[in-house]
One Martini backbone bead per residue (centre of mass of N, CA, C, O) as a GRO file, in nm:
protein
  528
    1MET     BB    1   2.135   0.424   0.483
    2ALA     BB    2   2.146   0.642   0.262
    3GLU     BB    3   1.872   0.769   0.324
    4HIS     BB    4   1.930   0.840   0.620
    5ARG     BB    5   2.173   1.020   0.558
    6SER     BB    6   2.026   1.234   0.394
    7VAL     BB    7   1.838   1.322   0.624
    8PHE     BB    8   2.059   1.401   0.822
    9TYR     BB    9   2.187   1.628   0.652
   10GLN     BB   10   1.936   1.804   0.635
   11GLU     BB   11   1.893   1.842   0.944
   12LEU     BB   12   2.167   1.971   1.006
   13LYS     BB   13   2.102   2.229   0.836
   14GLN     BB   14   1.812   2.297   0.983
   15THR     BB   15   1.917   2.339   1.301
   16GLY     BB   16   2.161   2.556   1.317
   17PHE     BB   17   2.465   2.449   1.326
   18GLN     BB   18   2.629   2.676   1.203
   19GLU     BB   19   2.595   2.873   1.441
   20LEU     BB   20   2.721   2.691   1.657
   21GLN     BB   21   2.995   2.668   1.516
   22GLU     BB   22   3.068   2.967   1.519
   23ASN     BB   23   3.069   3.003   1.828
   24MET     BB   24   3.284   2.790   1.893
   25SER     BB   25   3.518   2.902   1.722
   26ARG     BB   26   3.543   3.178   1.860
   27ALA     BB   27   3.581   3.069   2.153
   28LEU     BB   28   3.840   2.874   2.069
   29GLY     BB   29   4.025   2.979   1.817
   30LEU     BB   30   3.916   2.806   1.559
   31THR     BB   31   3.872   2.600   1.293
   32THR     BB   32   3.551   2.473   1.169
   33MET     BB   33   3.405   2.162   1.030
   34VAL     BB   34   3.172   1.971   0.830
   35VAL     BB   35   3.207   1.653   0.664
   36HIS     BB   36   3.221   1.429   0.458
   37PRO     BB   37   3.397   1.139   0.424
   38ASP     BB   38   3.507   1.276   0.135
   39GLY     BB   39   3.509   1.616   0.211
   40ARG     BB   40   3.251   1.732   0.173
   41PRO     BB   41   3.063   1.989   0.260
   42LEU     BB   42   2.824   2.057   0.526
   43THR     BB   43   2.982   2.304   0.624
   44GLU     BB   44   3.107   2.596   0.686
   45PRO     BB   45   3.373   2.761   0.762
   46SER     BB   46   3.492   2.865   1.080
   47ASN     BB   47   3.709   3.101   1.162
   48LEU     BB   48   3.893   3.202   0.944
   49CYS     BB   49   4.199   3.270   0.878
   50PRO     BB   50   4.370   3.504   0.700
   51PHE     BB   51   4.550   3.305   0.549
   52CYS     BB   52   4.325   3.119   0.435
   53ALA     BB   53   4.154   3.338   0.304
   54LEU     BB   54   4.373   3.418   0.097
   55VAL     BB   55   4.420   3.143  -0.038
   56ASN     BB   56   4.103   3.122  -0.127
   57THR     BB   57   4.126   3.348  -0.361
   58SER     BB   58   4.250   3.114  -0.503
   59ARG     BB   59   4.191   2.859  -0.710
   60GLU     BB   60   4.431   2.682  -0.627
   61GLY     BB   61   4.400   2.711  -0.321
   62LEU     BB   62   4.111   2.602  -0.300
   63ALA     BB   63   4.171   2.321  -0.419
   64ARG     BB   64   4.386   2.239  -0.206
   65CYS     BB   65   4.206   2.258   0.042
   66ALA     BB   66   3.998   2.045  -0.047
   67ALA     BB   67   4.204   1.812  -0.074
   68SER     BB   68   4.299   1.816   0.223
   69ARG     BB   69   4.024   1.757   0.351
   70ALA     BB   70   3.970   1.488   0.208
   71ALA     BB   71   4.223   1.337   0.311
   72CYS     BB   72   4.157   1.366   0.611
   73ALA     BB   73   3.872   1.232   0.615
   74LYS     BB   74   3.953   0.959   0.488
   75ALA     BB   75   4.160   0.881   0.706
   76ALA     BB   76   3.956   0.873   0.942
   77GLU     BB   77   3.769   0.658   0.825
   78ALA     BB   78   3.984   0.434   0.788
   79ALA     BB   79   4.080   0.440   1.098
   80GLY     BB   80   3.841   0.520   1.310
   81LYS     BB   81   3.994   0.791   1.386
   82GLU     BB   82   4.185   1.031   1.471
   83VAL     BB   83   4.354   1.277   1.250
   84LEU     BB   84   4.679   1.417   1.179
   85LYS     BB   85   4.721   1.686   0.934
   86ALA     BB   86   4.887   1.839   0.683
   87CYS     BB   87   4.872   2.085   0.471
   88HIS     BB   88   4.982   2.252   0.189
   89ALA     BB   89   5.053   2.518   0.390
   90GLY     BB   90   5.135   2.385   0.694
   91LEU     BB   91   4.887   2.324   0.831
   92VAL     BB   92   4.657   2.187   1.069
   93HIS     BB   93   4.452   1.888   1.102
   94LEU     BB   94   4.171   1.753   1.285
   95ALA     BB   95   4.020   1.442   1.233
   96VAL     BB   96   3.681   1.342   1.329
   97PRO     BB   97   3.482   1.089   1.350
   98LEU     BB   98   3.127   1.053   1.280
   99LYS     BB   99   2.901   0.843   1.456
  100VAL     BB  100   2.612   0.644   1.345
  101ALA     BB  101   2.523   0.341   1.411
  102GLY     BB  102   2.840   0.258   1.343
  103GLU     BB  103   2.861   0.493   1.126
  104THR     BB  104   3.027   0.697   0.911
  105VAL     BB  105   2.891   1.031   0.830
  106ALA     BB  106   3.140   1.209   0.933
  107ALA     BB  107   3.362   1.501   0.976
  108ILE     BB  108   3.573   1.674   1.200
  109LEU     BB  109   3.728   1.991   1.149
  110CYS     BB  110   4.031   2.099   1.309
  111GLY     BB  111   4.212   2.425   1.268
  112ASN     BB  112   4.430   2.639   1.115
  113VAL     BB  113   4.701   2.567   1.252
  114ALA     BB  114   5.024   2.579   1.411
  115LEU     BB  115   5.314   2.410   1.547
  116ARG     BB  116   5.479   2.619   1.371
  117PRO     BB  117   5.636   2.835   1.212
  118LEU     BB  118   5.632   2.963   0.906
  119ALA     BB  119   5.825   2.938   0.646
  120GLU     BB  120   5.934   3.153   0.412
  121GLU     BB  121   5.981   2.949   0.174
  122GLU     BB  122   5.693   2.823   0.188
  123VAL     BB  123   5.536   3.080   0.132
  124THR     BB  124   5.671   3.154  -0.133
  125ARG     BB  125   5.587   2.899  -0.284
  126LEU     BB  126   5.280   2.942  -0.248
  127ALA     BB  127   5.264   3.214  -0.394
  128ARG     BB  128   5.363   3.109  -0.668
  129GLU     BB  129   5.143   2.874  -0.709
  130THR     BB  130   4.883   3.083  -0.656
  131GLY     BB  131   4.936   3.402  -0.722
  132ILE     BB  132   5.019   3.545  -0.463
  133ASP     BB  133   5.122   3.785  -0.281
  134ARG     BB  134   5.397   3.760  -0.092
  135GLU     BB  135   5.373   3.987   0.124
  136ARG     BB  136   5.084   3.928   0.211
  137LEU     BB  137   5.133   3.630   0.297
  138LEU     BB  138   5.355   3.688   0.507
  139ALA     BB  139   5.185   3.864   0.695
  140VAL     BB  140   4.963   3.646   0.765
  141ALA     BB  141   5.157   3.415   0.856
  142ARG     BB  142   5.245   3.555   1.129
  143ALA     BB  143   4.924   3.516   1.242
  144VAL     BB  144   4.933   3.231   1.291
  145PRO     BB  145   4.834   3.010   1.503
  146LEU     BB  146   4.993   2.865   1.793
  147TRP     BB  147   4.993   2.516   1.867
  148THR     BB  148   4.947   2.247   2.038
  149GLU     BB  149   4.857   1.927   2.007
  150GLU     BB  150   4.711   1.900   2.278
  151ARG     BB  151   4.523   2.140   2.245
  152LEU     BB  152   4.386   2.048   1.986
  153ARG     BB  153   4.269   1.782   2.100
  154THR     BB  154   4.103   1.905   2.330
  155VAL     BB  155   3.923   2.091   2.158
  156ALA     BB  156   3.820   1.875   1.961
  157ALA     BB  157   3.673   1.707   2.178
  158ALA     BB  158   3.461   1.925   2.239
  159VAL     BB  159   3.343   1.947   1.956
  160GLN     BB  160   3.265   1.651   1.931
  161LYS     BB  161   3.065   1.636   2.163
  162VAL     BB  162   2.863   1.834   2.050
  163THR     BB  163   2.821   1.706   1.769
  164ASP     BB  164   2.742   1.424   1.868
  165THR     BB  165   2.488   1.510   2.019
  166VAL     BB  166   2.340   1.623   1.777
  167ALA     BB  167   2.349   1.365   1.605
  168GLN     BB  168   2.194   1.178   1.803
  169LEU     BB  169   1.937   1.345   1.809
  170LEU     BB  170   1.879   1.329   1.506
  171TYR     BB  171   1.870   1.021   1.492
  172ALA     BB  172   1.642   0.979   1.696
  173LYS     BB  173   1.437   1.140   1.535
  174GLN     BB  174   1.455   0.973   1.278
  175GLU     BB  175   1.380   0.697   1.406
  176LEU     BB  176   1.109   0.784   1.517
  177GLY     BB  177   0.989   0.856   1.242
  178ARG     BB  178   1.032   0.579   1.112
  179LYS     BB  179   0.865   0.413   1.314
  180ALA     BB  180   0.604   0.568   1.268
  181ASP     BB  181   0.586   0.502   0.966
  182GLU     BB  182   0.585   0.194   1.000
  183LEU     BB  183   0.332   0.174   1.174
  184ALA     BB  184   0.145   0.307   0.971
  185ALA     BB  185   0.202   0.105   0.742
  186LEU     BB  186   0.120  -0.150   0.898
  187PHE     BB  187  -0.171  -0.068   0.950
  188GLU     BB  188  -0.253  -0.023   0.656
  189PHE     BB  189  -0.178  -0.304   0.562
  190SER     BB  190  -0.369  -0.463   0.748
  191GLN     BB  191  -0.627  -0.334   0.637
  192THR     BB  192  -0.590  -0.424   0.345
  193VAL     BB  193  -0.565  -0.746   0.386
  194ALA     BB  194  -0.840  -0.758   0.569
  195GLY     BB  195  -1.053  -0.674   0.324
  196SER     BB  196  -1.030  -0.992   0.261
  197LEU     BB  197  -1.136  -1.357   0.190
  198GLU     BB  198  -0.944  -1.382  -0.057
  199VAL     BB  199  -0.650  -1.508  -0.133
  200ASP     BB  200  -0.579  -1.358  -0.403
  201GLU     BB  201  -0.661  -1.074  -0.300
  202VAL     BB  202  -0.469  -1.053  -0.065
  203GLY     BB  203  -0.211  -1.089  -0.235
  204ARG     BB  204  -0.254  -0.847  -0.424
  205ARG     BB  205  -0.269  -0.624  -0.211
  206ALA     BB  206   0.003  -0.677  -0.083
  207LEU     BB  207   0.180  -0.624  -0.332
  208GLN     BB  208   0.099  -0.336  -0.386
  209ALA     BB  209   0.199  -0.227  -0.113
  210VAL     BB  210   0.496  -0.330  -0.116
  211LEU     BB  211   0.590  -0.198  -0.381
  212LYS     BB  212   0.534   0.090  -0.284
  213LEU     BB  213   0.723   0.085  -0.026
  214THR     BB  214   1.001  -0.030  -0.188
  215GLY     BB  215   1.016   0.007  -0.519
  216ALA     BB  216   0.935  -0.237  -0.643
  217THR     BB  217   0.828  -0.450  -0.945
  218SER     BB  218   0.818  -0.739  -0.800
  219GLY     BB  219   0.594  -1.020  -0.701
  220SER     BB  220   0.511  -1.278  -0.447
  221VAL     BB  221   0.274  -1.539  -0.335
  222VAL     BB  222   0.327  -1.823  -0.128
  223MET     BB  223   0.170  -2.121  -0.046
  224LEU     BB  224   0.168  -2.348   0.221
  225GLY     BB  225   0.161  -2.713   0.258
  226GLU     BB  226   0.027  -3.051   0.399
  227GLU     BB  227  -0.101  -3.317   0.249
  228VAL     BB  228   0.165  -3.467   0.324
  229PRO     BB  229   0.342  -3.591   0.555
  230GLY     BB  230   0.655  -3.421   0.515
  231VAL     BB  231   0.527  -3.281   0.247
  232ALA     BB  232   0.584  -3.009   0.077
  233ASN     BB  233   0.377  -2.747  -0.066
  234ALA     BB  234   0.318  -2.512  -0.341
  235GLU     BB  235   0.124  -2.201  -0.396
  236VAL     BB  236   0.030  -1.957  -0.608
  237ALA     BB  237  -0.153  -1.669  -0.518
  238ALA     BB  238   0.044  -1.425  -0.628
  239THR     BB  239   0.123  -1.175  -0.880
  240LEU     BB  240   0.353  -0.889  -0.965
  241GLU     BB  241   0.400  -0.730  -1.287
  242SER     BB  242   0.485  -0.578  -1.592
  243CYS     BB  243   0.604  -0.863  -1.687
  244ASP     BB  244   0.681  -1.190  -1.742
  245ALA     BB  245   1.000  -1.152  -1.733
  246LEU     BB  246   0.962  -1.029  -1.414
  247ARG     BB  247   0.890  -1.273  -1.278
  248VAL     BB  248   0.877  -1.369  -0.915
  249VAL     BB  249   0.956  -1.705  -0.825
  250PRO     BB  250   1.067  -1.908  -0.613
  251SER     BB  251   1.236  -2.166  -0.565
  252GLY     BB  252   1.222  -2.462  -0.402
  253ARG     BB  253   1.484  -2.412  -0.243
  254ILE     BB  254   1.405  -2.139  -0.118
  255VAL     BB  255   1.140  -2.220   0.011
  256ALA     BB  256   1.264  -2.440   0.191
  257ALA     BB  257   1.453  -2.248   0.349
  258VAL     BB  258   1.236  -2.064   0.465
  259GLU     BB  259   1.072  -2.288   0.606
  260ARG     BB  260   1.300  -2.418   0.777
  261GLU     BB  261   1.433  -2.125   0.898
  262THR     BB  262   1.250  -1.876   0.927
  263ARG     BB  263   1.389  -1.680   0.700
  264ALA     BB  264   1.550  -1.468   0.517
  265VAL     BB  265   1.617  -1.469   0.154
  266HIS     BB  266   1.881  -1.389  -0.054
  267PHE     BB  267   1.857  -1.315  -0.415
  268ASN     BB  268   1.880  -1.373  -0.759
  269SER     BB  269   1.635  -1.367  -1.004
  270ARG     BB  270   1.883  -1.306  -1.233
  271PRO     BB  271   2.188  -1.450  -1.233
  272GLY     BB  272   2.283  -1.385  -1.547
  273GLY     BB  273   2.345  -1.107  -1.501
  274GLY     BB  274   2.581  -0.841  -1.531
  275THR     BB  275   2.418  -0.666  -1.339
  276ARG     BB  276   2.242  -0.577  -1.071
  277GLU     BB  277   1.990  -0.494  -1.230
  278GLU     BB  278   1.979  -0.765  -1.395
  279ARG     BB  279   1.971  -0.956  -1.134
  280ARG     BB  280   1.760  -0.875  -0.931
  281PRO     BB  281   1.733  -0.837  -0.630
  282ALA     BB  282   1.607  -1.052  -0.366
  283VAL     BB  283   1.338  -1.134  -0.125
  284ALA     BB  284   1.247  -1.392   0.110
  285ILE     BB  285   0.955  -1.411   0.314
  286PRO     BB  286   0.822  -1.519   0.594
  287LEU     BB  287   0.500  -1.654   0.681
  288ILE     BB  288   0.402  -1.633   1.016
  289VAL     BB  289   0.214  -1.892   1.199
  290GLY     BB  290   0.263  -2.021   1.493
  291GLY     BB  291   0.586  -2.059   1.416
  292LYS     BB  292   0.501  -2.103   1.109
  293ALA     BB  293   0.548  -2.148   0.776
  294THR     BB  294   0.281  -2.055   0.528
  295GLY     BB  295   0.473  -1.860   0.353
  296VAL     BB  296   0.588  -1.646   0.065
  297LEU     BB  297   0.750  -1.334   0.029
  298THR     BB  298   0.837  -1.170  -0.284
  299VAL     BB  299   1.092  -0.929  -0.382
  300ALA     BB  300   1.179  -0.714  -0.673
  301GLY     BB  301   1.321  -0.452  -0.852
  302ARG     BB  302   1.502  -0.219  -0.781
  303PRO     BB  303   1.653   0.054  -0.820
  304GLU     BB  304   1.967  -0.007  -0.947
  305GLY     BB  305   1.983  -0.291  -0.793
  306ALA     BB  306   1.880  -0.284  -0.519
  307GLY     BB  307   1.864  -0.398  -0.216
  308PHE     BB  308   1.805  -0.537   0.119
  309ALA     BB  309   1.820  -0.423   0.407
  310GLU     BB  310   1.798  -0.502   0.731
  311ASP     BB  311   1.563  -0.304   0.805
  312GLU     BB  312   1.385  -0.378   0.562
  313THR     BB  313   1.356  -0.677   0.625
  314ALA     BB  314   1.225  -0.640   0.903
  315PHE     BB  315   0.974  -0.497   0.791
  316LEU     BB  316   0.880  -0.728   0.606
  317ILE     BB  317   0.837  -0.930   0.835
  318ALA     BB  318   0.611  -0.769   0.968
  319LEU     BB  319   0.426  -0.782   0.723
  320GLY     BB  320   0.423  -1.096   0.705
  321THR     BB  321   0.260  -1.147   0.960
  322SER     BB  322   0.002  -1.007   0.864
  323LEU     BB  323  -0.030  -1.167   0.601
  324GLY     BB  324  -0.041  -1.452   0.719
  325LEU     BB  325  -0.305  -1.410   0.875
  326ALA     BB  326  -0.484  -1.326   0.636
  327LEU     BB  327  -0.440  -1.585   0.468
  328GLU     BB  328  -0.536  -1.787   0.680
  329ASN     BB  329  -0.819  -1.676   0.704
  330ALA     BB  330  -0.891  -1.713   0.405
  331ARG     BB  331  -0.841  -2.017   0.395
  332LEU     BB  332  -1.039  -2.099   0.615
  333TYR     BB  333  -1.286  -1.970   0.490
  334SER     BB  334  -1.278  -2.127   0.225
  335SER     BB  335  -1.311  -2.404   0.352
  336LEU     BB  336  -1.575  -2.355   0.500
  337ARG     BB  337  -1.738  -2.267   0.252
  338GLU     BB  338  -1.695  -2.528   0.093
  339TYR     BB  339  -1.827  -2.714   0.292
  340TYR     BB  340  -2.099  -2.571   0.292
  341LEU     BB  341  -2.148  -2.581  -0.014
  342SER     BB  342  -2.149  -2.886  -0.036
  343ALA     BB  343  -2.396  -2.920   0.143
  344VAL     BB  344  -2.586  -2.745  -0.027
  345ARG     BB  345  -2.563  -2.906  -0.288
  346ALA     BB  346  -2.668  -3.166  -0.168
  347LEU     BB  347  -2.944  -3.052  -0.101
  348ALA     BB  348  -3.020  -2.964  -0.387
  349ALA     BB  349  -2.990  -3.246  -0.511
  350ALA     BB  350  -3.195  -3.383  -0.326
  351LEU     BB  351  -3.432  -3.208  -0.409
  352GLU     BB  352  -3.421  -3.273  -0.723
  353ALA     BB  353  -3.449  -3.590  -0.691
  354LYS     BB  354  -3.760  -3.589  -0.637
  355ASP     BB  355  -3.766  -3.443  -0.933
  356VAL     BB  356  -3.729  -3.509  -1.262
  357TYR     BB  357  -3.814  -3.217  -1.373
  358THR     BB  358  -3.573  -3.056  -1.188
  359ARG     BB  359  -3.325  -3.178  -1.288
  360GLY     BB  360  -3.065  -2.938  -1.323
  361HIS     BB  361  -3.182  -2.651  -1.281
  362SER     BB  362  -2.967  -2.491  -1.113
  363LEU     BB  363  -2.731  -2.519  -1.314
  364ARG     BB  364  -2.867  -2.380  -1.554
  365VAL     BB  365  -2.924  -2.111  -1.419
  366ALA     BB  366  -2.632  -2.047  -1.349
  367GLN     BB  367  -2.516  -2.048  -1.641
  368TRP     BB  368  -2.711  -1.838  -1.767
  369ALA     BB  369  -2.659  -1.608  -1.567
  370ARG     BB  370  -2.361  -1.575  -1.633
  371ALA     BB  371  -2.398  -1.514  -1.933
  372CYS     BB  372  -2.573  -1.261  -1.891
  373ALA     BB  373  -2.367  -1.099  -1.729
  374ARG     BB  374  -2.166  -1.088  -1.959
  375MET     BB  375  -2.356  -0.932  -2.159
  376LEU     BB  376  -2.371  -0.684  -1.945
  377GLY     BB  377  -2.061  -0.636  -1.839
  378LEU     BB  378  -1.977  -0.786  -1.601
  379GLY     BB  379  -1.780  -0.889  -1.372
  380ALA     BB  380  -1.629  -1.160  -1.236
  381GLU     BB  381  -1.757  -1.138  -0.956
  382GLU     BB  382  -2.057  -1.115  -1.048
  383GLN     BB  383  -2.064  -1.375  -1.212
  384GLU     BB  384  -2.007  -1.559  -0.966
  385GLN     BB  385  -2.246  -1.470  -0.792
  386VAL     BB  386  -2.477  -1.550  -0.993
  387TYR     BB  387  -2.399  -1.846  -1.001
  388LEU     BB  388  -2.440  -1.904  -0.702
  389ALA     BB  389  -2.736  -1.811  -0.692
  390GLY     BB  390  -2.835  -2.020  -0.898
  391LEU     BB  391  -2.768  -2.275  -0.733
  392LEU     BB  392  -2.939  -2.148  -0.460
  393HIS     BB  393  -3.234  -2.035  -0.519
  394ASP     BB  394  -3.397  -2.325  -0.421
  395LEU     BB  395  -3.315  -2.407  -0.127
  396GLY     BB  396  -3.588  -2.342   0.034
  397LYS     BB  397  -3.746  -2.607  -0.060
  398ILE     BB  398  -3.660  -2.784   0.183
  399GLY     BB  399  -3.921  -2.648   0.352
  400VAL     BB  400  -4.108  -2.795   0.158
  401ARG     BB  401  -4.345  -2.992   0.102
  402GLU     BB  402  -4.357  -3.268  -0.099
  403ASP     BB  403  -4.659  -3.254  -0.193
  404ILE     BB  404  -4.614  -2.973  -0.317
  405LEU     BB  405  -4.371  -3.012  -0.506
  406LEU     BB  406  -4.527  -3.284  -0.654
  407LYS     BB  407  -4.767  -3.147  -0.759
  408PRO     BB  408  -4.939  -3.171  -1.064
  409GLY     BB  409  -5.103  -2.934  -0.996
  410ARG     BB  410  -5.246  -2.680  -0.876
  411LEU     BB  411  -5.225  -2.449  -0.628
  412ASN     BB  412  -5.327  -2.340  -0.350
  413GLU     BB  413  -5.314  -2.083  -0.140
  414GLU     BB  414  -5.155  -2.224   0.090
  415GLU     BB  415  -4.942  -2.360  -0.093
  416ARG     BB  416  -4.837  -2.100  -0.223
  417LYS     BB  417  -4.726  -1.971   0.035
  418GLU     BB  418  -4.519  -2.191   0.094
  419MET     BB  419  -4.368  -2.171  -0.174
  420GLN     BB  420  -4.309  -1.848  -0.137
  421SER     BB  421  -4.094  -1.898   0.109
  422HIS     BB  422  -3.820  -2.003  -0.024
  423PRO     BB  423  -3.641  -1.745  -0.051
  424VAL     BB  424  -3.617  -1.680   0.253
  425VAL     BB  425  -3.512  -1.954   0.348
  426GLY     BB  426  -3.256  -1.955   0.172
  427ALA     BB  427  -3.127  -1.701   0.295
  428ARG     BB  428  -3.112  -1.811   0.587
  429ILE     BB  429  -2.917  -2.044   0.522
  430LEU     BB  430  -2.677  -1.852   0.411
  431GLU     BB  431  -2.601  -1.640   0.629
  432PRO     BB  432  -2.404  -1.802   0.828
  433ALA     BB  433  -2.180  -1.826   0.578
  434ARG     BB  434  -2.115  -1.545   0.456
  435PHE     BB  435  -2.228  -1.461   0.209
  436PRO     BB  436  -2.264  -1.258  -0.018
  437PRO     BB  437  -2.504  -1.022  -0.020
  438ALA     BB  438  -2.577  -1.052  -0.325
  439VAL     BB  439  -2.655  -1.351  -0.310
  440ILE     BB  440  -2.874  -1.338  -0.094
  441ALA     BB  441  -3.053  -1.131  -0.243
  442ALA     BB  442  -3.102  -1.303  -0.498
  443VAL     BB  443  -3.246  -1.534  -0.350
  444ARG     BB  444  -3.474  -1.363  -0.209
  445LEU     BB  445  -3.550  -1.184  -0.507
  446HIS     BB  446  -3.612  -1.386  -0.769
  447HIS     BB  447  -3.954  -1.323  -0.754
  448GLU     BB  448  -3.945  -1.048  -0.863
  449ASP     BB  449  -4.118  -0.798  -1.034
  450TYR     BB  450  -4.054  -0.535  -1.234
  451GLY     BB  451  -4.374  -0.428  -1.218
  452GLY     BB  452  -4.470  -0.586  -0.989
  453GLY     BB  453  -4.611  -0.845  -0.763
  454GLY     BB  454  -4.410  -0.991  -0.624
  455TYR     BB  455  -4.177  -1.195  -0.432
  456PRO     BB  456  -4.175  -1.092  -0.089
  457ALA     BB  457  -4.172  -0.743  -0.130
  458GLY     BB  458  -4.280  -0.588  -0.389
  459LEU     BB  459  -4.090  -0.490  -0.591
  460VAL     BB  460  -3.952  -0.228  -0.820
  461GLY     BB  461  -3.736  -0.249  -1.050
  462GLU     BB  462  -3.443  -0.107  -0.922
  463GLU     BB  463  -3.503  -0.231  -0.637
  464ILE     BB  464  -3.401  -0.470  -0.775
  465PRO     BB  465  -3.155  -0.660  -0.794
  466LEU     BB  466  -2.974  -0.752  -1.062
  467LEU     BB  467  -2.925  -1.053  -0.994
  468ALA     BB  468  -3.227  -1.117  -0.952
  469ARG     BB  469  -3.315  -1.042  -1.244
  470ILE     BB  470  -3.145  -1.261  -1.377
  471ILE     BB  471  -3.264  -1.510  -1.237
  472ARG     BB  472  -3.553  -1.467  -1.329
  473VAL     BB  473  -3.499  -1.526  -1.630
  474ALA     BB  474  -3.351  -1.801  -1.614
  475ASP     BB  475  -3.575  -1.947  -1.456
  476ALA     BB  476  -3.802  -1.907  -1.663
  477TYR     BB  477  -3.668  -2.042  -1.905
  478ASP     BB  478  -3.644  -2.326  -1.774
  479ALA     BB  479  -3.941  -2.365  -1.709
  480MET     BB  480  -4.042  -2.344  -2.008
  481THR     BB  481  -3.822  -2.579  -2.121
  482SER     BB  482  -3.973  -2.762  -1.915
  483ALA     BB  483  -4.129  -3.033  -1.821
  484ARG     BB  484  -4.460  -3.118  -1.708
  485PRO     BB  485  -4.727  -3.293  -1.601
  486TYR     BB  486  -4.927  -3.038  -1.712
  487ARG     BB  487  -4.693  -2.987  -1.945
  488GLU     BB  488  -4.524  -2.887  -2.203
  489ALA     BB  489  -4.252  -2.791  -2.351
  490LEU     BB  490  -4.100  -2.531  -2.470
  491SER     BB  491  -3.949  -2.381  -2.697
  492ALA     BB  492  -3.695  -2.172  -2.741
  493GLN     BB  493  -3.857  -1.967  -2.913
  494GLN     BB  494  -4.104  -1.943  -2.727
  495ALA     BB  495  -3.946  -1.845  -2.478
  496ARG     BB  496  -3.831  -1.588  -2.606
  497GLU     BB  497  -4.105  -1.457  -2.668
  498GLU     BB  498  -4.202  -1.450  -2.371
  499LEU     BB  499  -3.984  -1.266  -2.263
  500SER     BB  500  -4.053  -1.025  -2.447
  501ARG     BB  501  -4.352  -0.991  -2.361
  502CYS     BB  502  -4.264  -0.960  -2.032
  503ALA     BB  503  -4.117  -0.712  -2.069
  504GLY     BB  504  -4.163  -0.480  -1.790
  505ARG     BB  505  -4.326  -0.675  -1.597
  506GLN     BB  506  -4.143  -0.924  -1.505
  507PHE     BB  507  -3.900  -0.812  -1.673
  508ASP     BB  508  -3.601  -0.690  -1.749
  509PRO     BB  509  -3.528  -0.561  -2.050
  510ARG     BB  510  -3.218  -0.564  -2.036
  511VAL     BB  511  -3.190  -0.863  -1.956
  512VAL     BB  512  -3.339  -0.986  -2.192
  513GLU     BB  513  -3.156  -0.877  -2.414
  514ALA     BB  514  -2.903  -1.026  -2.307
  515PHE     BB  515  -3.013  -1.316  -2.307
  516LEU     BB  516  -3.076  -1.317  -2.625
  517ARG     BB  517  -2.748  -1.300  -2.685
  518ILE     BB  518  -2.708  -1.577  -2.627
  519PRO     BB  519  -2.589  -1.831  -2.759
  520ALA     BB  520  -2.756  -2.107  -2.863
  521GLU     BB  521  -2.529  -2.320  -2.799
  522GLU     BB  522  -2.500  -2.240  -2.499
  523LEU     BB  523  -2.787  -2.307  -2.413
  524ALA     BB  524  -2.778  -2.602  -2.507
  525ASP     BB  525  -2.539  -2.704  -2.339
  526SER     BB  526  -2.673  -2.652  -2.063
  527ALA     BB  527  -2.927  -2.828  -2.113
  528ASN     BB  528  -2.731  -3.095  -2.148
   0.00000   0.00000   0.00000
């Protein structure tokens, strides 16, 4: 609410309320102003009477007036209703609390009038204490307006009505703006987390967005599951923090409470701390899908140890709903892809089982391709993609007749055409499973030659995707170092020399150079 209050105060000043207050004060014939609950001025006093204006020319008088206003405003906030108090100079103020959304955000001060004429001895004492000329102060004291308490309360009620209306309109505007901002943030957040189908990536993106929105410094996403009926288990999908010491993953007790009650749980992530900042207040939010908690989003570490207010928690719960759906989609997709991949691996294994000479070929190509990608400086995602493409690169051979696959001699033209169809067939098998486009492209184009003349598309050089060029080299190296019925296997050194000789014609020279930098023991381990 403190942030909302600050915005409210700014807008009150920017709406021209001071001018409205001036007009009301002159029309009603009394002094008015709006102050913070602690008495600090939000607006300047309007229609100050000559007596008060003279008192305020003295530093002592000015300080006493400020103290009187503060005491009056604080009394109204404490009482929760209007309070009538006399100031140090004997005039009266009526302080009326101004409430917005059930909270006192300001006080309206009406007064600088007297309920009875000011006594000469009181004015004399005030002149002596403030250092103001006695005769001048007595002269203006005689002109202080005399009001009845009833009149003052009636007029103050009118001022309050106008001020309250302005305040409610400003608050409504502020809330409308906040809701619009929240909706925009929620939409952007939904777009962010829906941009990936990897569970850990969805969690990481969500945490980056949530920490930016809340100003928190640590967060985690925990996924819930039920591998055994009635026994819940949790798995950390992602964490984000500046250092390990600030890592925040809720305890099993908190996770269980969030899952059981499907509500937010507030706790201290470091309960042993001496200050709020050291205790790092945190909130654990349920990620609800279909009325059931499927995960827990936890954030902690706001500036100065600030906690999470009710409206902020409600907003996080709304974000949690979007995140829960995105994570569930990613989890389902991961499961489906794993099932499909298991079936594909089984097909590849069944294919290789037909021929003792090619057994283990796809796994070796996958491992060497990943090592080559590492030598090229490719990232973890691309390394994983080329590994997957290596596993699946010959999948299309499942559509090639067995007599062609196992033929001990050279293939004739018709047989060669059927064998050369396997990259396209493999890509078609993978497409329905929505494998990454880079993987499918590598499978389809892994027989393209860098200098042209390969198949199926006859691409040249950089037209061929890098992952396909990597598979081409790893595939050729395994083919050369594997025995066939019609030839002996080449030695590792002979195969390396052949790769170098054909670089620029069949193979990408840069890929060959990287492949040849793979440690010999790593190549040997994969071969075994």
